[in-house]
Kinemage of the C-alpha trace (Angstrom):
@kinemage 1
@onewidth
@group {chain A} dominant
@subgroup {mainchain}
@vectorlist {calphas} color= white
{ca met a 1} P 14.243 -11.101 -8.643
{ca ser a 2} L 11.059 -9.951 -7.476
{ca ile a 3} L 9.923 -7.706 -4.331
{ca thr a 4} L 9.838 -7.718 -0.800
{ca ile a 5} L 7.498 -5.659 1.900
{ca thr a 6} L 9.821 -4.097 4.263
{ca gly a 7} L 7.841 -2.099 6.250
{ca thr a 8} L 3.975 -1.672 6.837
{ca gly a 9} L 1.865 1.267 8.049
{ca ser a 10} L -1.567 2.419 8.457
{ca ser a 11} L -3.920 5.485 10.019
{ca leu a 12} L -7.561 5.506 10.633
{ca pro a 13} L -9.449 8.886 11.171
{ca pro a 14} L -10.109 9.688 15.019
{ca leu a 15} L -13.733 9.347 14.534
{ca ser a 16} L -15.352 6.358 14.921
{ca val a 17} L -19.173 5.988 14.291
{ca thr a 18} L -20.585 2.859 15.510
{ca asn a 19} L -24.124 1.163 14.232
{ca his a 20} L -25.780 2.449 17.045
{ca asp a 21} L -24.733 6.044 15.988
{ca leu a 22} L -26.076 5.437 12.243
{ca ser a 23} L -29.322 4.323 13.530
{ca asp a 24} L -30.207 7.991 14.637
{ca ile a 25} L -29.788 9.161 11.234
{ca leu a 26} L -31.027 6.042 9.229
{ca asp a 27} L -33.776 3.546 9.259
{ca thr a 28} L -31.512 0.630 10.482
{ca ser a 29} L -30.252 -0.790 13.597
{ca his a 30} L -26.920 -2.253 15.141
{ca glu a 31} L -28.622 -5.791 14.689
{ca trp a 32} L -29.236 -5.196 10.944
{ca ile a 33} L -26.232 -4.070 9.845
{ca glu a 34} L -23.954 -6.341 12.017
{ca ser a 35} L -26.066 -9.465 10.762
{ca arg a 36} L -25.943 -8.596 6.976
{ca thr a 37} L -22.344 -7.089 6.864
{ca gly a 38} L -20.295 -8.291 10.012
{ca ile a 39} L -19.568 -4.436 10.318
{ca glu a 40} L -19.865 -2.807 14.075
{ca ser a 41} L -18.359 0.609 13.613
{ca arg a 42} L -16.410 2.710 11.001
{ca his a 43} L -13.966 5.476 11.262
{ca ile a 44} L -14.705 8.733 9.201
{ca cys a 45} L -12.632 11.466 7.855
{ca glu a 46} L -13.465 14.819 8.834
{ca his a 47} L -10.964 17.230 7.262
{ca gly a 48} L -10.144 15.283 3.897
{ca leu a 49} L -8.051 12.519 3.415
{ca thr a 50} L -4.752 13.599 2.577
{ca gln a 51} L -3.486 13.781 6.029
{ca thr a 52} L -4.523 10.259 6.821
{ca ala a 53} L -2.474 8.670 3.611
{ca ala a 54} L 0.605 10.451 4.545
{ca glu a 55} L 0.435 9.744 8.409
{ca ala a 56} L -0.072 5.834 6.891
{ca gly a 57} L 3.108 6.651 4.640
{ca ala a 58} L 4.965 7.742 7.588
{ca asn a 59} L 4.514 4.798 9.778
{ca ala a 60} L 5.310 2.608 6.883
{ca leu a 61} L 8.711 4.389 6.545
{ca lys a 62} L 9.137 4.476 9.876
{ca asn a 63} L 8.517 0.640 10.147
{ca ala a 64} L 11.169 0.259 7.362
{ca gly a 65} L 13.724 2.420 8.772
{ca arg a 66} L 13.435 4.057 5.676
{ca ala a 67} L 13.405 8.261 5.080
{ca ala a 68} L 11.388 10.375 2.749
{ca asp a 69} L 14.281 11.237 0.728
{ca glu a 70} L 15.160 7.481 -0.044
{ca leu a 71} L 11.968 7.016 -2.293
{ca asp a 72} L 12.086 6.574 -6.147
{ca tyr a 73} L 8.160 6.388 -6.591
{ca ile a 74} L 5.066 7.292 -4.471
{ca leu a 75} L 2.172 5.084 -5.597
{ca cys a 76} L -1.750 6.126 -4.418
{ca ala a 77} L -4.126 3.716 -4.619
{ca thr a 78} L -7.268 5.483 -4.212
{ca met a 79} L -11.092 6.404 -5.624
{ca ser a 80} L -11.834 8.915 -3.102
{ca ala a 81} L -9.009 11.414 -3.276
{ca asp a 82} L -9.395 15.059 -1.712
{ca tyr a 83} L -8.781 16.339 -5.403
{ca val a 84} L -9.696 15.218 -9.167
{ca thr a 85} L -6.038 16.915 -9.689
{ca pro a 86} L -3.669 16.968 -8.213
{ca ala a 87} L -3.065 13.492 -7.301
{ca leu a 88} L -3.362 12.199 -3.817
{ca ala a 89} L 0.214 10.848 -4.332
{ca cys a 90} L 1.845 14.481 -5.065
{ca leu a 91} L -0.289 15.498 -1.892
{ca val a 92} L 1.546 12.847 -0.116
{ca gln a 93} L 4.988 13.799 -1.306
{ca gln a 94} L 4.595 17.172 -0.371
{ca glu a 95} L 3.249 16.426 3.211
{ca leu a 96} L 6.641 13.703 3.647
{ca gly a 97} L 8.868 15.907 2.122
{ca ala a 98} L 10.012 13.429 -0.743
{ca ser a 99} L 11.197 14.342 -4.002
{ca cys a 100} L 10.170 11.540 -6.187
{ca pro a 101} L 7.485 10.794 -9.085
{ca ala a 102} L 4.004 10.210 -7.707
{ca leu a 103} L 1.290 8.707 -9.225
{ca asp a 104} L -2.300 7.718 -8.046
{ca ile a 105} L -3.950 4.352 -9.397
{ca asn a 106} L -7.645 3.929 -9.651
{ca ala a 107} L -8.805 0.015 -9.589
{ca ala a 108} L -11.194 0.493 -6.892
{ca cys a 109} L -11.223 -1.856 -4.293
{ca ser a 110} L -8.335 -4.057 -6.126
{ca gly a 111} L -5.901 -0.912 -6.272
{ca phe a 112} L -3.553 -2.211 -3.629
{ca ile a 113} L -3.053 -5.637 -5.462
{ca tyr a 114} L -2.698 -3.392 -8.791
{ca gly a 115} L -0.359 -1.352 -6.826
{ca leu a 116} L 1.771 -4.372 -5.848
{ca asp a 117} L 1.974 -4.982 -9.703
{ca met a 118} L 2.949 -1.709 -10.729
{ca ala a 119} L 5.945 -1.450 -7.922
{ca arg a 120} L 6.964 -5.025 -9.006
{ca ala a 121} L 7.136 -3.675 -13.104
{ca leu a 122} L 9.085 -0.549 -11.797
{ca ile a 123} L 11.628 -2.429 -9.558
{ca thr a 124} L 12.186 -5.576 -12.004
{ca ser a 125} L 12.617 -3.213 -14.737
{ca gly a 126} L 15.561 -1.110 -13.232
{ca arg a 127} L 13.559 1.704 -12.932
{ca ala a 128} L 13.028 1.864 -9.059
{ca lys a 129} L 14.569 0.339 -6.065
{ca arg a 130} L 12.274 1.713 -3.270
{ca ile a 131} L 8.556 2.608 -3.303
{ca leu a 132} L 5.953 3.900 -1.272
{ca leu a 133} L 2.624 2.039 -1.779
{ca ile a 134} L -0.212 3.840 -0.093
{ca ala a 135} L -4.125 2.669 -0.297
{ca ala a 136} L -6.280 5.427 0.948
{ca glu a 137} L -9.930 6.064 0.794
{ca ser a 138} L -12.438 8.269 2.033
{ca met a 139} L -15.661 6.302 1.319
{ca ser a 140} L -17.897 8.296 3.370
{ca arg a 141} L -17.794 11.239 0.722
{ca thr a 142} L -18.938 8.742 -1.992
{ca val a 143} L -22.081 7.673 -0.700
{ca asp a 144} L -25.717 8.884 -0.098
{ca trp a 145} L -26.283 8.784 3.700
{ca thr a 146} L -29.854 8.954 3.358
{ca lys a 147} L -29.559 5.542 1.737
{ca arg a 148} L -28.979 2.502 4.485
{ca glu a 149} L -28.105 -0.223 1.837
{ca val a 150} L -24.913 1.211 0.845
{ca ser a 151} L -23.929 3.977 3.651
{ca val a 152} L -23.756 1.182 6.420
{ca leu a 153} L -21.067 -0.381 4.337
{ca phe a 154} L -17.940 1.897 4.052
{ca gly a 155} L -15.506 3.373 6.118
{ca asp a 156} L -12.629 5.702 5.831
{ca gly a 157} L -8.459 4.895 5.981
{ca ala a 158} L -5.150 4.326 4.706
{ca gly a 159} L -2.805 1.583 4.598
{ca ala a 160} L 0.605 1.657 3.454
{ca val a 161} L 3.712 -0.487 2.438
{ca val a 162} L 7.418 0.223 1.600
{ca val a 163} L 8.446 -2.223 -1.384
{ca glu a 164} L 12.129 -2.824 -2.480
{ca glu a 165} L 14.134 -5.454 -4.118
{ca gly a 166} L 13.676 -9.009 -3.078
{ca asp a 167} L 12.377 -12.334 -3.706
{ca asp a 168} L 9.017 -12.472 -1.700
{ca leu a 169} L 6.106 -12.136 -4.073
{ca leu a 170} L 5.593 -15.551 -5.528
{ca ala a 171} L 2.974 -15.157 -7.678
{ca leu a 172} L 0.474 -12.098 -8.493
{ca arg a 173} L -2.558 -11.936 -10.819
{ca val a 174} L -4.829 -8.949 -11.475
{ca gly a 175} L -7.729 -8.732 -14.118
{ca ala a 176} L -10.889 -6.691 -15.192
{ca val a 177} L -14.106 -7.469 -16.865
{ca gly a 178} L -15.232 -4.106 -18.093
{ca arg a 179} L -18.599 -3.547 -16.674
{ca ala a 180} L -20.180 -0.373 -15.017
{ca glu a 181} L -23.631 -1.105 -14.228
{ca pro a 182} L -22.802 -3.460 -10.726
{ca leu a 183} L -20.778 -0.416 -9.408
{ca tyr a 184} L -20.260 2.801 -10.215
{ca met a 185} L -19.915 6.321 -9.255
{ca arg a 186} L -20.607 9.055 -12.258
{ca arg a 187} L -19.111 12.599 -11.743
{ca gln a 188} L -21.694 15.344 -11.185
{ca ala a 189} L -23.357 16.910 -14.252
{ca ser a 190} L -21.292 19.634 -15.848
{ca asn a 191} L -22.679 22.866 -17.300
{ca cys a 192} L -20.869 22.668 -20.851
{ca pro a 193} L -23.385 24.015 -23.303
{ca tyr a 194} L -22.054 21.409 -25.985
{ca gly a 195} L -22.825 18.113 -24.213
{ca ser a 196} L -25.875 16.530 -22.541
{ca ala a 197} L -25.916 14.220 -19.685
{ca glu a 198} L -25.622 10.140 -20.304
{ca thr a 199} L -28.427 9.358 -18.085
{ca asp a 200} L -30.743 10.936 -15.762
{ca asp a 201} L -28.681 9.399 -12.717
{ca glu a 202} L -26.435 12.506 -11.971
{ca asp a 203} L -26.450 12.566 -8.099
{ca gly a 204} L -22.602 11.540 -8.068
{ca tyr a 205} L -23.079 9.078 -5.512
{ca leu a 206} L -21.985 5.397 -5.554
{ca his a 207} L -24.343 2.976 -6.480
{ca met a 208} L -24.124 -0.776 -6.353
{ca asp a 209} L -25.959 -3.870 -6.898
{ca gly a 210} L -25.615 -6.083 -3.920
{ca arg a 211} L -26.381 -9.297 -5.618
{ca glu a 212} L -24.664 -9.073 -8.539
{ca ile a 213} L -21.337 -7.830 -6.674
{ca tyr a 214} L -21.969 -10.753 -4.129
{ca arg a 215} L -22.040 -13.057 -7.111
{ca phe a 216} L -18.886 -11.885 -8.914
{ca ala a 217} L -16.550 -11.216 -5.470
{ca val a 218} L -17.477 -15.072 -4.398
{ca gly a 219} L -16.111 -16.226 -7.649
{ca ala a 220} L -13.380 -14.069 -8.414
{ca met a 221} L -11.955 -14.866 -5.124
{ca val a 222} L -12.175 -18.530 -5.565
{ca lys a 223} L -10.552 -18.301 -9.150
{ca asp a 224} L -8.036 -15.744 -8.192
{ca ile a 225} L -6.851 -17.482 -5.196
{ca leu a 226} L -6.772 -20.817 -6.671
{ca ser a 227} L -4.832 -19.362 -9.732
{ca val a 228} L -2.237 -17.935 -7.658
{ca leu a 229} L -1.368 -21.050 -5.765
{ca asp a 230} L -1.187 -22.996 -8.818
{ca asp a 231} L 1.365 -20.519 -10.240
{ca ala a 232} L 3.309 -20.398 -7.062
{ca gly a 233} L 3.239 -23.990 -6.697
{ca ile a 234} L 1.895 -23.726 -3.061
{ca ser a 235} L -0.573 -26.143 -1.902
{ca pro a 236} L -3.654 -24.945 0.233
{ca asp a 237} L -2.536 -26.344 3.395
{ca gln a 238} L 0.998 -24.608 3.226
{ca val a 239} L -0.831 -21.260 3.463
{ca asp a 240} L -0.947 -19.379 7.067
{ca tyr a 241} L -2.959 -16.726 6.326
{ca val a 242} L -5.781 -15.071 3.647
{ca leu a 243} L -5.880 -11.121 3.700
{ca pro a 244} L -9.076 -10.616 1.652
{ca his a 245} L -10.503 -7.327 0.742
{ca gln a 246} L -12.834 -6.396 3.638
{ca ala a 247} L -16.108 -5.798 1.824
{ca asn a 248} L -18.669 -8.044 3.570
{ca leu a 249} L -18.318 -10.706 6.198
{ca arg a 250} L -20.883 -13.021 4.005
{ca ile a 251} L -19.010 -12.612 1.305
{ca leu a 252} L -15.634 -13.736 2.958
{ca glu a 253} L -17.452 -16.639 4.149
{ca ala a 254} L -19.150 -17.845 1.127
{ca ala a 255} L -15.469 -17.515 -0.715
{ca ala a 256} L -13.795 -19.650 2.297
{ca lys a 257} L -16.523 -22.491 2.098
{ca lys a 258} L -15.654 -22.963 -1.937
{ca leu a 259} L -11.768 -23.010 -1.156
{ca pro a 260} L -9.613 -25.885 0.489
{ca ile a 261} L -8.208 -23.675 2.987
{ca ala a 262} L -9.151 -23.596 6.625
{ca pro a 263} L -11.804 -20.862 7.309
{ca glu a 264} L -9.886 -19.807 10.284
{ca lys a 265} L -7.040 -18.707 8.259
{ca phe a 266} L -9.286 -15.950 6.596
{ca leu a 267} L -8.161 -12.781 8.864
{ca asn a 268} L -10.629 -9.802 8.979
{ca asn a 269} L -11.347 -6.463 11.007
{ca met a 270} L -14.156 -4.921 9.153
{ca arg a 271} L -15.958 -5.234 12.407
{ca his a 272} L -14.040 -1.901 13.268
{ca thr a 273} L -13.227 -0.577 10.364
{ca gly a 274} L -16.113 -1.213 7.293
{ca asn a 275} L -15.325 -1.672 3.964
{ca thr a 276} L -12.553 0.655 3.168
{ca ser a 277} L -11.871 -0.384 -0.210
{ca ala a 278} L -8.302 -0.281 -1.610
{ca ala a 279} L -6.964 0.769 1.885
{ca ser a 280} L -8.517 -2.692 3.401
{ca ile a 281} L -5.952 -5.037 2.842
{ca pro a 282} L -2.893 -2.997 3.714
{ca ile a 283} L -4.939 -1.985 6.867
{ca leu a 284} L -5.632 -5.351 7.907
{ca leu a 285} L -1.729 -6.154 7.317
{ca asp a 286} L -0.259 -3.418 9.422
{ca glu a 287} L -2.883 -4.672 12.020
{ca ala a 288} L -2.015 -8.308 11.921
{ca cys a 289} L 1.822 -7.267 12.054
{ca arg a 290} L 1.207 -5.071 15.016
{ca ala a 291} L -0.384 -7.853 16.832
{ca gly a 292} L 2.339 -10.260 15.964
{ca thr a 293} L -0.234 -12.434 13.997
{ca ile a 294} L 1.681 -12.294 11.184
{ca arg a 295} L 5.426 -13.641 11.399
{ca ala a 296} L 8.781 -13.989 9.265
{ca gly a 297} L 8.478 -17.280 7.073
{ca gln a 298} L 4.567 -17.355 6.421
{ca ile a 299} L 2.850 -17.728 3.305
{ca leu a 300} L 0.264 -14.888 3.139
{ca val a 301} L -2.459 -14.687 0.168
{ca met a 302} L -4.389 -11.527 -0.747
{ca ser a 303} L -7.267 -11.040 -2.765
{ca ala a 304} L -9.217 -8.118 -3.843
{ca phe a 305} L -12.204 -7.397 -6.283
{ca gly a 306} L -13.844 -4.068 -7.268
{ca ala a 307} L -15.389 -1.716 -9.451
{ca gly a 308} L -14.239 -1.958 -12.941
{ca leu a 309} L -14.895 -4.795 -12.454
{ca thr a 310} L -11.104 -5.636 -11.200
{ca thr a 311} L -9.973 -8.327 -9.392
{ca gly a 312} L -6.303 -9.422 -7.996
{ca ala a 313} L -4.645 -11.557 -5.905
{ca cys a 314} L -1.119 -12.559 -5.066
{ca ile a 315} L 0.822 -15.198 -2.552
{ca ile a 316} L 3.721 -13.596 -0.294
{ca lys a 317} L 6.289 -15.549 1.434
{ca trp a 318} L 6.599 -12.998 4.446
{ca ser a 319} L 10.315 -12.142 5.575
{ca lys a 320} L 9.954 -9.168 7.572
{ca asp a 321} L 10.508 -9.847 11.344
Protein backbone atom coordinates (compact mmCIF):
# COMPACT_ATOMS: atom_id res chain seq x y z
CA MET A 1 0.00 0.00 0.00
CA SER A 2 1.13 3.50 -0.81
CA ILE A 3 -0.86 6.71 -1.33
CA THR A 4 -2.92 8.42 -3.98
CA ILE A 5 -3.88 12.06 -4.53
CA THR A 6 -7.66 12.28 -4.77
CA GLY A 7 -8.02 16.05 -5.04
CA THR A 8 -6.05 19.18 -5.88
CA GLY A 9 -6.62 22.84 -5.17
CA SER A 10 -4.83 26.17 -5.19
CA SER A 11 -5.34 29.81 -4.35
CA LEU A 12 -3.47 32.92 -5.44
CA PRO A 13 -3.99 36.32 -3.78
CA PRO A 14 -5.95 38.80 -5.90
CA LEU A 15 -3.12 41.35 -6.11
CA SER A 16 -0.83 40.67 -9.07
CA VAL A 17 2.37 42.73 -9.28
CA THR A 18 4.10 42.90 -12.64
CA ASN A 19 7.75 43.50 -13.42
CA HIS A 20 6.72 46.92 -14.72
CA ASP A 21 5.19 47.66 -11.30
CA LEU A 22 8.46 46.71 -9.62
CA SER A 23 10.42 49.02 -11.91
CA ASP A 24 8.57 51.91 -10.23
CA ILE A 25 10.06 51.07 -6.81
CA LEU A 26 13.33 49.29 -7.67
CA ASP A 27 16.29 49.94 -9.93
CA THR A 28 15.19 47.26 -12.38
CA SER A 29 13.16 46.64 -15.52
CA HIS A 30 10.84 44.05 -16.98
CA GLU A 31 13.58 42.99 -19.40
CA TRP A 32 16.18 42.57 -16.63
CA ILE A 33 13.87 40.39 -14.51
CA GLU A 34 12.32 38.32 -17.29
CA SER A 35 15.61 37.54 -19.04
CA ARG A 36 17.22 36.29 -15.81
CA THR A 37 14.30 34.49 -14.18
CA GLY A 38 11.48 33.86 -16.65
CA ILE A 39 9.12 35.72 -14.29
CA GLU A 40 6.71 38.41 -15.53
CA SER A 41 4.42 38.85 -12.51
CA ARG A 42 3.70 37.47 -9.06
CA HIS A 43 0.83 37.51 -6.57
CA ILE A 44 1.17 39.27 -3.21
CA CYS A 45 -0.79 38.64 0.01
CA GLU A 46 -2.14 41.93 1.33
CA HIS A 47 -3.87 40.54 4.42
CA GLY A 48 -1.94 37.49 5.62
CA LEU A 49 -1.53 33.91 4.43
CA THR A 50 -4.10 31.96 6.46
CA GLN A 51 -7.08 32.71 4.24
CA THR A 52 -5.17 31.83 1.07
CA ALA A 53 -4.05 28.52 2.59
CA ALA A 54 -7.58 27.70 3.75
CA GLU A 55 -9.01 28.48 0.30
CA ALA A 56 -6.52 26.13 -1.36
CA GLY A 57 -7.42 23.42 1.15
CA ALA A 58 -11.15 23.94 0.63
CA ASN A 59 -10.69 23.73 -3.15
CA ALA A 60 -8.76 20.46 -2.81
CA LEU A 61 -11.46 18.98 -0.57
CA LYS A 62 -14.15 19.98 -3.05
CA ASN A 63 -12.18 18.46 -5.91
CA ALA A 64 -11.82 15.22 -3.95
CA GLY A 65 -15.50 15.17 -2.96
CA ARG A 66 -14.57 15.19 0.72
CA ALA A 67 -15.62 17.24 3.74
CA ALA A 68 -13.37 18.74 6.40
CA ASP A 69 -14.83 16.50 9.10
CA GLU A 70 -13.55 13.45 7.17
CA LEU A 71 -9.91 14.46 7.62
CA ASP A 72 -7.56 12.56 9.93
CA TYR A 73 -4.70 15.07 9.67
CA ILE A 74 -3.82 18.49 8.25
CA LEU A 75 -0.21 19.11 7.26
CA CYS A 76 0.98 22.55 6.15
CA ALA A 77 4.36 23.07 4.51
CA THR A 78 5.44 26.68 5.08
CA MET A 79 8.27 28.93 6.20
CA SER A 80 6.27 32.16 6.12
CA ALA A 81 3.10 31.61 8.14
CA ASP A 82 1.25 34.49 9.79
CA TYR A 83 2.39 33.37 13.24
CA VAL A 84 5.45 31.66 14.69
CA THR A 85 2.84 29.91 16.81
CA PRO A 86 0.13 28.70 16.49
CA ALA A 87 0.85 26.63 13.41
CA LEU A 88 -0.68 27.61 10.09
CA ALA A 89 -2.20 24.12 9.98
CA CYS A 90 -4.12 24.85 13.18
CA LEU A 91 -5.49 28.11 11.77
CA VAL A 92 -6.53 26.30 8.58
CA GLN A 93 -8.24 23.67 10.71
CA GLN A 94 -10.25 26.44 12.37
CA GLU A 95 -11.14 28.05 9.02
CA LEU A 96 -12.28 24.76 7.50
CA GLY A 97 -14.15 23.52 10.57
CA ALA A 98 -12.07 20.35 10.89
CA SER A 99 -11.24 18.65 14.20
CA CYS A 100 -8.18 16.55 13.38
CA PRO A 101 -4.53 16.99 14.44
CA ALA A 102 -2.70 19.75 12.57
CA LEU A 103 1.01 20.30 12.08
CA ASP A 104 3.38 22.60 10.15
CA ILE A 105 6.45 21.41 8.23
CA ASN A 106 9.42 23.66 7.48
CA ALA A 107 11.59 22.18 4.75
CA ALA A 108 11.61 25.45 2.79
CA CYS A 109 11.01 24.97 -0.93
CA SER A 110 11.13 21.16 -0.59
CA GLY A 111 8.25 21.24 1.91
CA PHE A 112 5.61 19.74 -0.37
CA ILE A 113 7.71 16.65 -1.14
CA TYR A 114 8.54 16.30 2.56
CA GLY A 115 4.82 16.60 3.27
CA LEU A 116 4.03 13.77 0.86
CA ASP A 117 6.62 11.65 2.64
CA MET A 118 5.02 12.37 6.03
CA ALA A 119 1.54 11.71 4.63
CA ARG A 120 2.74 8.38 3.26
CA ALA A 121 4.19 7.43 6.65
CA LEU A 122 0.97 8.31 8.50
CA ILE A 123 -1.22 6.43 6.04
CA THR A 124 0.90 3.31 5.56
CA SER A 125 1.33 2.99 9.34
CA GLY A 126 -2.42 3.04 9.80
CA ARG A 127 -2.40 6.30 11.77
CA ALA A 128 -4.49 8.12 9.16
CA LYS A 129 -6.61 7.36 6.11
CA ARG A 130 -7.22 10.85 4.73
CA ILE A 131 -4.84 13.82 4.94
CA LEU A 132 -5.06 17.38 3.69
CA LEU A 133 -1.58 18.52 2.67
CA ILE A 134 -1.26 22.24 2.02
CA ALA A 135 1.84 24.14 0.96
CA ALA A 136 1.41 27.87 1.48
CA GLU A 137 3.87 30.74 1.42
CA SER A 138 3.89 34.50 1.78
CA MET A 139 7.42 35.02 0.52
CA SER A 140 6.80 38.72 -0.04
CA ARG A 141 7.17 39.26 3.70
CA THR A 142 10.57 37.54 3.84
CA VAL A 143 12.53 39.66 1.37
CA ASP A 144 14.15 43.10 1.52
CA TRP A 145 12.16 45.16 -0.98
CA THR A 146 15.07 47.54 -1.51
CA LYS A 147 17.18 44.78 -3.10
CA ARG A 148 16.19 43.63 -6.55
CA GLU A 149 18.38 40.51 -6.64
CA VAL A 150 16.08 38.64 -4.26
CA SER A 151 12.78 40.53 -4.05
CA VAL A 152 11.89 40.15 -7.75
CA LEU A 153 12.05 36.35 -7.54
CA PHE A 154 9.30 35.56 -5.09
CA GLY A 155 5.52 35.47 -4.93
CA ASP A 156 2.76 34.30 -2.61
CA GLY A 157 0.17 31.54 -2.91
CA ALA A 158 -0.98 28.13 -1.77
CA GLY A 159 -1.52 24.71 -3.27
CA ALA A 160 -3.13 21.68 -1.67
CA VAL A 161 -3.83 18.00 -2.19
CA VAL A 162 -6.01 15.42 -0.48
CA VAL A 163 -3.98 12.26 0.14
CA GLU A 164 -5.57 8.84 0.75
CA GLU A 165 -4.68 5.15 0.63
CA GLY A 166 -3.64 3.93 -2.80
CA ASP A 167 -0.82 2.67 -4.96
CA ASP A 168 0.08 5.72 -7.04
CA LEU A 169 3.28 6.90 -5.34
CA LEU A 170 5.92 4.78 -7.04
CA ALA A 171 9.06 6.27 -5.44
CA LEU A 172 10.02 9.15 -3.17
CA ARG A 173 13.29 10.43 -1.77
CA VAL A 174 14.04 13.35 0.52
CA GLY A 175 17.38 14.53 1.79
CA ALA A 176 19.23 17.33 3.51
CA VAL A 177 22.75 18.74 3.56
CA GLY A 178 22.94 20.95 6.62
CA ARG A 179 24.19 24.35 5.45
CA ALA A 180 22.75 27.74 6.34
CA GLU A 181 25.04 30.08 4.41
CA PRO A 182 23.67 29.74 0.85
CA LEU A 183 20.05 30.52 1.80
CA TYR A 184 18.82 31.67 5.19
CA MET A 185 16.64 34.08 7.15
CA ARG A 186 17.38 34.86 10.79
CA ARG A 187 14.85 35.72 13.44
CA GLN A 188 14.90 39.36 14.39
CA ALA A 189 17.18 40.19 17.30
CA SER A 190 15.92 39.41 20.80
CA ASN A 191 16.14 41.78 23.75
CA CYS A 192 17.06 38.94 26.11
CA PRO A 193 19.62 40.35 28.59
CA TYR A 194 21.38 36.97 28.95
CA GLY A 195 22.44 36.41 25.36
CA SER A 196 24.05 38.20 22.45
CA ALA A 197 23.38 38.12 18.73
CA GLU A 198 25.41 35.53 16.83
CA THR A 199 26.09 37.95 14.00
CA ASP A 200 25.77 41.59 13.07
CA ASP A 201 23.32 40.56 10.35
CA GLU A 202 20.06 40.97 12.23
CA ASP A 203 17.76 42.40 9.57
CA GLY A 204 15.50 39.34 9.50
CA TYR A 205 15.32 39.21 5.69
CA LEU A 206 15.95 36.28 3.35
CA HIS A 207 19.56 36.11 2.19
CA MET A 208 20.62 34.06 -0.82
CA ASP A 209 23.87 33.26 -2.59
CA GLY A 210 22.40 32.98 -6.07
CA ARG A 211 25.38 31.31 -7.73
CA GLU A 212 25.73 28.68 -5.01
CA ILE A 213 22.00 27.91 -5.04
CA TYR A 214 22.09 27.59 -8.83
CA ARG A 215 24.91 25.03 -8.66
CA PHE A 216 23.28 23.10 -5.85
CA ALA A 217 19.81 23.14 -7.41
CA VAL A 218 20.85 21.87 -10.84
CA GLY A 219 22.93 19.06 -9.37
CA ALA A 220 20.25 18.08 -6.85
CA MET A 221 17.48 17.97 -9.45
CA VAL A 222 19.47 15.76 -11.79
CA LYS A 223 20.62 13.40 -9.05
CA ASP A 224 17.22 13.09 -7.35
CA ILE A 225 15.22 12.59 -10.53
CA LEU A 226 17.56 9.90 -11.82
CA SER A 227 17.44 8.21 -8.40
CA VAL A 228 13.65 8.02 -8.16
CA LEU A 229 13.40 6.84 -11.77
CA ASP A 230 15.74 4.00 -10.85
CA ASP A 231 13.84 3.27 -7.62
CA ALA A 232 10.54 3.04 -9.48
CA GLY A 233 11.90 1.10 -12.44
CA ILE A 234 10.66 3.83 -14.78
CA SER A 235 12.61 4.74 -17.90
CA PRO A 236 12.96 8.44 -18.83
CA ASP A 237 10.89 7.99 -21.99
CA GLN A 238 7.96 6.79 -19.86
CA VAL A 239 7.75 10.13 -18.05
CA ASP A 240 4.88 12.29 -19.24
CA TYR A 241 5.62 15.44 -17.25
CA VAL A 242 8.13 16.82 -14.77
CA LEU A 243 6.74 19.26 -12.20
CA PRO A 244 9.79 21.02 -10.75
CA HIS A 245 10.00 23.62 -8.03
CA GLN A 246 9.45 26.94 -9.79
CA ALA A 247 12.59 28.70 -8.63
CA ASN A 248 14.07 30.18 -11.76
CA LEU A 249 13.71 29.33 -15.44
CA ARG A 250 17.48 29.19 -15.90
CA ILE A 251 17.76 26.47 -13.24
CA LEU A 252 15.02 24.40 -14.85
CA GLU A 253 16.52 24.72 -18.32
CA ALA A 254 20.00 23.78 -17.09
CA ALA A 255 18.70 20.69 -15.28
CA ALA A 256 16.59 19.65 -18.27
CA LYS A 257 19.67 19.71 -20.51
CA LYS A 258 21.42 17.24 -18.19
CA LEU A 259 18.49 14.82 -17.96
CA PRO A 260 17.38 12.24 -20.55
CA ILE A 261 13.84 13.67 -20.52
CA ALA A 262 12.51 15.87 -23.32
CA PRO A 263 12.63 19.56 -22.31
CA GLU A 264 9.02 20.11 -23.37
CA LYS A 265 7.92 17.73 -20.60
CA PHE A 266 9.09 20.20 -17.93
CA LEU A 267 6.04 22.21 -16.87
CA ASN A 268 6.32 25.73 -15.54
CA ASN A 269 4.00 28.53 -14.50
CA MET A 270 6.49 30.90 -12.89
CA ARG A 271 5.73 33.62 -15.43
CA HIS A 272 2.63 34.54 -13.45
CA THR A 273 3.49 33.17 -9.99
CA GLY A 274 7.19 33.76 -9.39
CA ASN A 275 8.88 31.49 -6.86
CA THR A 276 6.27 30.50 -4.27
CA SER A 277 8.65 28.23 -2.37
CA ALA A 278 6.94 25.08 -1.03
CA ALA A 279 3.67 26.06 -2.73
CA SER A 280 5.05 26.05 -6.26
CA ILE A 281 4.65 22.35 -7.10
CA PRO A 282 1.06 21.89 -5.82
CA ILE A 283 -0.02 25.18 -7.47
CA LEU A 284 1.49 23.96 -10.75
CA LEU A 285 -0.13 20.54 -10.28
CA ASP A 286 -3.58 22.01 -9.71
CA GLU A 287 -3.32 24.39 -12.66
CA ALA A 288 -2.17 21.57 -14.97
CA CYS A 289 -5.03 19.33 -13.80
CA ARG A 290 -7.63 22.04 -14.30
CA ALA A 291 -6.24 22.79 -17.76
CA GLY A 292 -6.55 19.12 -18.74
CA THR A 293 -2.80 18.79 -19.27
CA ILE A 294 -2.50 16.05 -16.65
CA ARG A 295 -4.71 13.00 -17.14
CA ALA A 296 -5.20 9.58 -15.59
CA GLY A 297 -2.50 7.06 -16.41
CA GLN A 298 0.31 9.56 -16.83
CA ILE A 299 3.68 9.31 -15.08
CA LEU A 300 4.60 12.48 -13.18
CA VAL A 301 7.96 13.38 -11.67
CA MET A 302 8.20 16.10 -8.99
CA SER A 303 11.47 17.62 -7.81
CA ALA A 304 12.33 20.35 -5.31
CA PHE A 305 15.26 21.94 -3.51
CA GLY A 306 15.51 24.64 -0.89
CA ALA A 307 17.09 26.11 2.21
CA GLY A 308 18.48 23.62 4.63
CA LEU A 309 19.76 22.61 2.19
CA THR A 310 16.85 20.25 1.50
CA THR A 311 15.94 18.21 -1.55
CA GLY A 312 13.15 15.90 -2.58
CA ALA A 313 11.77 14.08 -5.59
CA CYS A 314 9.01 11.59 -6.28
CA ILE A 315 7.27 9.68 -9.06
CA ILE A 316 3.49 9.36 -9.18
CA LYS A 317 1.34 7.41 -11.58
CA TRP A 318 -1.61 9.76 -11.81
CA SER A 319 -4.97 8.05 -11.44
CA LYS A 320 -7.46 10.89 -10.93
CA ASP A 321 -9.72 11.59 -13.92
